[in-house]
LUMDOTI-880397 format. One record per atom (N, C-alpha, C): x, y, z. Coordinates in steps of 0.02 Angstrom, whole numbers, plus 50000, padded with zeros to 5 digits. Atoms other than C-alpha are relative to their C-alpha. Layout:
# residues N
XYZ/...
END
This chain:
# residues 374
500674999150043/504484798351402/499404997950044/500565000049965/502864800651483/499494993749976/500455005150025/501594785051484/499425003349976/500614995950020/500084797351474/500055003249941/499814997850066/500974806251334/500564999049965/499505003250041/501984795851222/500515006049957/499654996150041/502454811751125/500175006750031/499814994849959/502944823451260/500775002649984/499354998150024/504844822651201/499975005549942/500054996450054/504274832151050/500105007250017/499914993349985/504234847751151/500675002950020/499294999450008/506074847351154/500315001649932/499724998850062/506334849750981/499795007349985/500034992950024/506604868450920/499735000349928/500294999250060/505474866150769/499304997450005/500685001349992/503624865250740/499824992049969/500095006150013/503084846050745/499304998050023/500645002849982/501374837450746/499884992649988/500125007950021/500704819450745/499334999249992/500585002249999/499124813450681/499784993249998/500145007750005/498244796650704/499284999849969/500645001250020/496724789550626/499454998150044/500535002349954/495114789450731/499614995749972/500535004850023/493594778350731/499605002649947/500344997450061/492764789850594/500464998949938/499555001150049/494274786450492/500325006349974/499744994150020/494914804350490/500635001450050/499484999149956/496564810150548/499965005650052/500014996449941/496634818450714/500655001550034/499354998549964/497974827950818/500084995750065/499905002349938/498784817750942/500625002650036/499414995949979/500344829050964/500035005949959/499784993250034/500674847650932/500555003250049/499424997749954/502394852751007/500015006850026/499874992849960/502804867751114/500155004049947/499884994850048/503614876350967/499475001249949/500494998750050/502224873850851/499355003550042/500474995849962/501034880250992/500265008050015/499684992549987/502164895551017/499865003849932/500204996250058/501824899750838/499275001149988/500754999450009/499954896350822/499725004150066/500254996449941/499674904451004/499374996850023/500485002749979/498514891751046/500134993850052/499865006349949/498454877851188/499894994449973/499985006850020/498704859651166/499324997049993/500805002949995/496924855851212/499615001649944/500354998250066/496324865251052/500074995649948/499965004950055/497084851750950/499874993250011/500015007149988/497134834851035/499224997849993/500605004250013/495744822750970/499535004049943/500404995950045/495204835550839/500325000349931/499774999350076/495324836450638/500265007049996/499744993450009/496254851750564/499295005049978/500724996950013/494334856250498/499745002850063/500424998749933/493744855650681/500455005950033/499594996149970/495314865350741/499915007049974/499954993150034/495294880850616/499305000849983/500714999350011/493344878750569/499995005849938/500084995850061/493674888050399/500274996449949/499775003350062/494194884850227/500634997250006/499325002149989/495964883750288/500004993950033/499985006549964/495594869450399/499734994949957/500225005250043/494654860150263/500504998049958/499395001450053/496124862150142/500444995850033/499445004449967/497374855450280/499694992150004/500355006449993/496154840950316/500004996349949/499905003650060/496134836050138/500634997449988/499275002050008/497974835150126/500084994550057/499905004549957/497994824650286/499654993849978/500375005650039/496674812750207/500374997649950/499675002650050/497734812050058/500484996350015/499365003349988/499254806650136/499834993250044/500175005649964/498404793450242/499694995649954/500245005950045/497554785950100/500524997549949/499495001550045/498964786049981/500544996750035/499545003449963/500144780750112/500825001249975/499404997550025/501584790950030/500085008050037/499864993049974/502414807050099/499835006349949/500254994250037/501934823850041/500205007150027/499954992849983/502584841650046/499575005049963/500444996450034/501304855350015/499975007050033/499994993449975/500904873450046/499335001850001/500644997449983/499384881550123/500015005950052/500034995449948/498734894950227/499654998250058/500245002049932/498294894350404/500015007250036/500004995149950/497694907850529/500484998350065/499555002049948/499134908450655/500075006750045/499834994149957/499314920950804/499695006949964/500334993350022/497984932850738/500055001249927/499944997750071/498484933150548/500114994149960/500035006250039/498444921050404/500695000349962/499335001150023/500194914450358/500074994049952/499905005050047/500864904550224/500444993650022/499685005049961/501484887650281/500274994649945/499695005350036/502574874050193/500014993950046/500035005849960/502164856250276/500284994549961/499805006650020/502914839550253/499794995350038/500435004549955/501874825150307/500304992849972/499785006850021/502554807150318/499644994750037/500425005749961/501534791550358/500374994750029/499775007749988/501814776550458/499454995049982/500505004050029/500894762450368/499824994650049/500255005549981/499814749150427/500084994049959/499925006250042/499824731050371/499645001049920/500384998450067/498554736950217/500485005349962/499614994850051/499884751150161/499685005750022/500274994049998/498834764250226/500285004150070/499634996449951/499424778950348/499554999050060/500375001149942/498944774150520/500255006250050/499794994449968/499954788450591/500485004149965/499674995650044/500614803750514/500395005550039/499534995149958/502124814450573/500225005949950/499934993950051/502284832250500/500365005650034/499684993849984/503334847350519/499965005849949/500244993750043/502964864750459/500495005549999/499604993149999/503934881050407/499585003949968/500334994450005/503274896550402/500285004049932/499714997650054/503634904050223/499635006449976/500344992950015/502574920750226/500465004849964/499524994050030/503974931850202/500244997949937/499735001650081/504704922050053/499465000549956/500554998750053/503074921449969/499815005949984/500184992750019/502694939749990/500555003349967/499404997350043/504454943749930/499944997349933/499935002050061/504254932749790/499405002749954/500504997550035/502574939649735/500205007849996/499804994050000/503184956849774/500415002249941/499604999350049/504514954849651/499764999049936/500445001650064/503344947649513/499685006949985/500394993650009/502234963149546/500345006149984/499634995550002/503704973849547/500295000549919/499615000750068/504464967249386/499385002049951/500504999050045/502714967949304/499915008149997/500084992449990/502424986649367/500585003749959/499414996250036/504194991049295/499874999049929/500165001050056/503714982449142/499555004749953/500474996550033/502254990649109/500075008250010/499874993349994/502945008149163/500545000849930/499544999950060/504365003949023/499545000449941/500314999950062/503045001348900/499705006049989/500274994150003/502225017348941/500435005149975/499514996350021/503785026148919/500184999149927/499855001250084/504165017148755/499485002549963/500574997250032/502435022248699/500215007849991/499904992550007/502765040548739/500705002449972/499424999350035/504595039348669/499815000049932/500125002150076/503865032448508/499585006649975/500334993850022/502635047448499/500435006349990/499554994050008/504125059648520/500364999849940/499475001650062/505115052748375/499805006649947/500334995450057/503955063048247/500285007350014/499884992449979/504075080748333/500855000449996/499214999350005/506055077548349/500175000549932/499685000250069/506265073448169/499675007549967/500334992750019/505145089448132/500565005850019/499534994349977/506385099948236/500594999949956/499334999950039/507945092948133/499825002649932/500184998850055/506945096147975/499945008149998/500144993149988/506565114548039/500675003349994/499284998649993/508475116048067/500305001149942/499734999550064/508915111847899/499725005049961/500404994350033/507595124047825/500335006550012/499714991949970/508385138947930/500615000949965/499304998450027/510155135347859/499955001749931/500034997950078/509545137247685/500085006949992/499884993850012/510085152547619/500095005250059/499914996449933/510485158847794/500695004249996/499454996049994/511705173447805/500275001450065/499864999449944/512695172747950/500425006950017/499694993149990/513045190048031/500404999950060/499635001449948/513995183448167/499595002650077/500524997249947/512585188448297/499744993450042/500175005349964/512525170248360/499374995949977/500615003250009/510925165348269/500134992149968/499855006050032/511795150948167/500294995550054/499885004149937/512445144648335/499374996550023/500685002549971/510705143248398/499664995449959/500305005250043/510095133748243/500324993550008/499595006549996/511575121548266/499824996950071/500155002149936/511125120548451/499334996250007/500595002950009/509315116748413/500184993549968/499935005150043/509795103348284/500464994550041/499565004649971/511085095548402/499604997250063/500445004349952/509775093548540/499464995549977/500285004650029/508645086248428/500224992249982/499625005550006/509915073448375/500064995850054/499795003049938/510385069748550/499394996250027/500775003349973/508475066648598/499844994249958/500085005850036/508255055148454/500494994050015/499565005949974/509685044448514/499784997250067/500245001749938/508975044348681/499274996249994/500565003350020/507365039548617/500074992749981/499695005850023/508185025548517/500094994750049/499665004349941/509015019048676/499384997550035/500595000849958/507325019348768/499554993849972/500385005050029/506375009848644/500424992049989/499555006449999/507894996548626/499894996850058/500035003449928/507834993448816/499364997150008/500655002749991/505954991548818/499904994049967/500075006550047/506104977548687/500324993750034/499595005849966/507394967848802/499794997650063/500325002149929/506274966248956/499804993850003/500215005749992/506144949249027/499874999250072/500135001149922/505374941849192/500224993250015/499715008049978/506134927149288/499494995750007/500555005650006/505194912049273/500304994250050/499785005749942/505294898549414/499324994750002/500535003450000/504144883049397/499994996350059/500045004249934/503444873649551/499364996550003/500665003550004/502114860849592/499435005350032/500554996649961/500404869149636/499384996449991/500695003550008/498634862349672/499525005449973/500404993450030/497424872449558/499324999450051/500674999649958/495844868249675/500245004350056/499784996549936/496874874249832/500105007149988/499764992650013/497584890049745/499305003149993/500574996250006/495824894149690/499505001450063/500475001049930/494944890849862/500355005850036/499744994849967/496154901949944/499915007249975/500064993950033/495984915549827/499215002750006/500734998749977/494044914349842/499845002150073/500174998149942/494174914950023/500165007550021/499734991849996/495044933450010/499455003449962/500404995250046/493964939949870/499244998050021/500685001049981/492284932049930/499964996650064/500105002949939/492274929750105/499324997650036/500745002649977/490404928250129/499734994849964/500175005250035/490394914850001/499365001149960/500654999250033/489034922849894/500014996249926/499875002650068/489854914849727/500114993050001/499895007150020/489844897249662/500614998649950/499445001150040/491564891449598/500124993149983/499895006150016/491954875149517/500714999949960/499194999250026/493804870449465/500184992649987/499715006050013/494664856749379/500524997350055/499505002049940/495574846349528/500644996549967/499335000950033/497364846149458/500595002950026/499434997049973/498994847349512/500525002449944/499534996850055/500194857649397/500585001350019/499334997449999/502004860649369/500045005649955/500074993850048/501994878849312/500325005750041/499884993749956/502544896249363/499515001550048/500434998649956/501674896549515/499695007250016/500214992649988/501784915049561/499655003049940/500264996950047/501224920249393/499324998149981/500745004249997/499734907249384/499615004050064/500344997049949/499174915149557/499825006849989/500274992750017/499184932849510/499595000749943/500535000550065/498324929049345/499394998850036/500665001949975/496994920149428/499715003950051/500304994349955/496784932749576/499685005349969/500334993950036/496514946749454/499474998649955/500645001850043/495414937349343/499314998750036/500575001849946/494304930749489/499705006550027/500094994349962/494324947349565/499585005149945/500354996650053/493804955749391/499244996949994/500675004650012/492364941649373/499505003350056/500424997649941/491714946449549/499725006349996/500184991949993/491834965149536/499525002049946/500424998750051/490944965549370/499444995049979/500525006550009/489764950549384/499315004049971/500714997350023/488184961549374/499474996350054/500515003249960/487404950949503/500174997150061/499825002349937/487364945449677/500384993050020/499745006549995/487784927049658/500374997849934/499735001550074/488964922149510/500294993550005/499735007650005/489394904949444/500605001349961/499444998950026/491194903849396/500364992249992/499675006250002/492044888449318/500695000749966/499334999750022/493974885849302/500244993449986/499695006050033/494704872849193/500495000749976/499225001050028/496434866749135/500034994049958/499835005450036/497084856749006/500695000749964/499314999650020/498724851448940/499985001249913/499944998950070/499264857648773/500744996849982/499335002450027/500714851648661/500565003949999/499294996549986/502504855648687/500125004250060/499814997049936/502494859148872/499645006550020/500434994049979/501084871348890/499344997750024/500645001349970/499444871848992/499585005549985/500454995250021/497894881548951/499485000750059/500534998649942/496724888949098/499515004249971/500564996450029/495044894149052/499475002350070/500544997549938/493784904849173/499455001549954/500684999250019/491914905049128/499635002550052/500484996949945/490634915349221/499325001849961/500664998050017/488784919849210/499865006450005/500154992249982/489054938049240/499775003049931/500184996750045/488734951249120/500535001049936/499494999050060/490234949349010/500475005249997/499624995250021/491614958748941/499835006549977/500184993550041/491494977148880/500464999249941/499645000750058/492074979748709/500705002350006/499374998249985/493614988748771/500424995250033/499705005349958/494094974148890/500204994749954/499855006150059/493924961048743/500485002549957/499544998650041/494944971848632/500664998950038/499395001149963/496294972448765/500324993250005/499785006649993/496344954348807/500134996249934/499785004450067/496424948948624/500555003649963/499344997750033/498024959048593/499895007549988/500054993850019/497374977448575/500455004050044/499574994249960/498284993748639/499655001650071/500254997349939/498044999048821/499615006349992/500464994749994/496625010148853/499805000250065/500274999149930/496025017049023/499234995950004/500645004649993/494265009148985/500024993349994/500005008149998/494964991948955/500194996350056/499905003749939/495524989349129/500764998850015/499285000349997/497284991649198/500214993250027/499855007949977/497204974949293/500124994349957/500015004750060/496774965449139/500595001849964/499444999450041/498224973749053/500604997350037/499505003449959/499324968249199/500064993049983/500095006950013/498734950949178/500434997449934/499825001150075/499144951548991/500704999849999/499174998950003/500954957949019/500344993950038/499625005949964/501354943249145/500014993649958/500045006250032/500724930149032/500505001149936/499574999350065/501564937048878/500765000450013/499335000449975/503154939548977/500304992950004/499845006350004/503134921148988/499914995849939/500115002250072/502834918148804/499154997349992/500755002450003/500934913748842/499645004449965/500544997350043/499374920048746/499495000450046/500714998449971/497634926848817/499505000649934/500634999450038/496014926948735/499435001450030/500604999349966/494344932648781/499395001549958/500594998950046/492564933248725/499414998350040/500565000249957/490784933248793/499614994449966/500455005250023/489674917748787/499435000949961/500614999150040/488374915848658/499394997750035/500555002449965/487304906848772/499805003250063/500074997149938/487444915048938/500175007550002/499824992150002/488154932148895/500595000650048/499404999349959/489574928749027/500645000449957/499234998950019/491444931649008/500304993249997/499565006250004/492534916748942/500865003849988/499404998350011/494364920248959/500574995050007/499555005249999/495884909148923/500715003250003/499324998250018/497714909848937/500454994050011/499465005449996/499294898548926/500615001950036/499404999549977/500744895649018/500484994850000/499505006149995/502284885149018/499894994650047/500165004549934/501944869149122/499674993349968/500315006350017/501134852049127/499534998550052/500495004049947/499794842849221/500264994250032/499725005149956/500554832049351/499554993950028/500595005849983/498914823249413/499335005149989/500594997550017/497264826849354/499334994250011/500595005450005/495504817049398/499445003449959/500554996750045/494584828349279/499914996149936/500015003850064/494424814249157/499244997649983/500735000250011/492834809549060/499624996550051/500475003749943/491454805149186/500205001550065/499714997649934/492554812249333/499495005350028/500304993749974/491614824449453/500475005449992/499594994349990/492254841749466/499895002450069/499954997449933/492724849849631/499635006050012/500314994249993/491434861649691/500315004250061/499704996349933/492384874849810/499485002950037/500484995149954/490954886449866/499294997449979/500845002450000/489124881549907/499775003350058/500314997749949/487894885550027/499964996250058/499875003349938/488434872450153/500734999550008/499214999749993/490244877850175/500144995550061/499765003449943/490234870250348/500024992849996/500085006849990/490094852650304/500664997049988/499335002949984/492034850350295/500404999249933/499434999950051/493144843650149/499605003649933/500304998150072/492924849749970/499584995349978/500465004750020/491454841849905/500104999149916/500005001650068/491164834449732/499335002049972/500714998250024/489804842849629/499774995849960/
END
């Protein structure tokens, strides 16, 4: 082991490892970033040593990582979390486990971390949910079309019965044609019934996992609002719920809010509360121009229409597939949109108690570092 570099031996480990120590500012800075980790990031060791994650990555990704580092150092307990980081020219999904070495006061003086790139697994999971949702939507469309075909097929059967009445068979094949028409209608009706029965039995897979609502919202906003034009506040809560469904719902609803804001700068508030019997309710409220009448009808349980928005219809399908409910209305005060949905789950940790501040994720001073408190 080198005296100048006490962590040089970590380069012999074929897994990404890093070490953080608390500097004079009280912030966790990198003291080691092994060769395997550098190979993944594509950056030299000098980019890391003595710097915080926010200084290394200089984006919302780095600020999120630093917030996690500070959390472990302060709490003095190990933590496994997921976040996105720009690695080798692209944004990757990373699962990190951070374990502290405690000082006499029980605070982390040194943090040991290992990371696993789970981008492919995450994409596969989201692709499966998207596929299942698209398939479910297609099945509903087919079911609607099948339902509309039942009446014409019944009319064909009735027409065959009318033609048989007082029909004189001259042996020229006309009676066989009537029977054939009736048989085709009967088989078609059976096929329609099978399609309708199948569409009613569709279920999507559900998997609960821990997720940080603030972090998830921040990462979505980084993608949908890279110029940080809009201001977003969110309940700082850790949830145990269907993470993939929550992510897809939030992403679509935030995208819808930004796209149809009707203004250059939107204010969006995202809150969560725990309901009885193992449910959580998430509410998004903005100061945009509000929902159209068609969109409001759709989100409150109406039938799908093109002018109601296909993305909103997809979100409703995902939520309903998990037993949840959605509701939408426009604010009587601001005229903006208010939309709520429920999912099975619970709040594991939440600092949004009476009198507690709310986390302001987006502001005009994004370069100040950690998530600030509004």
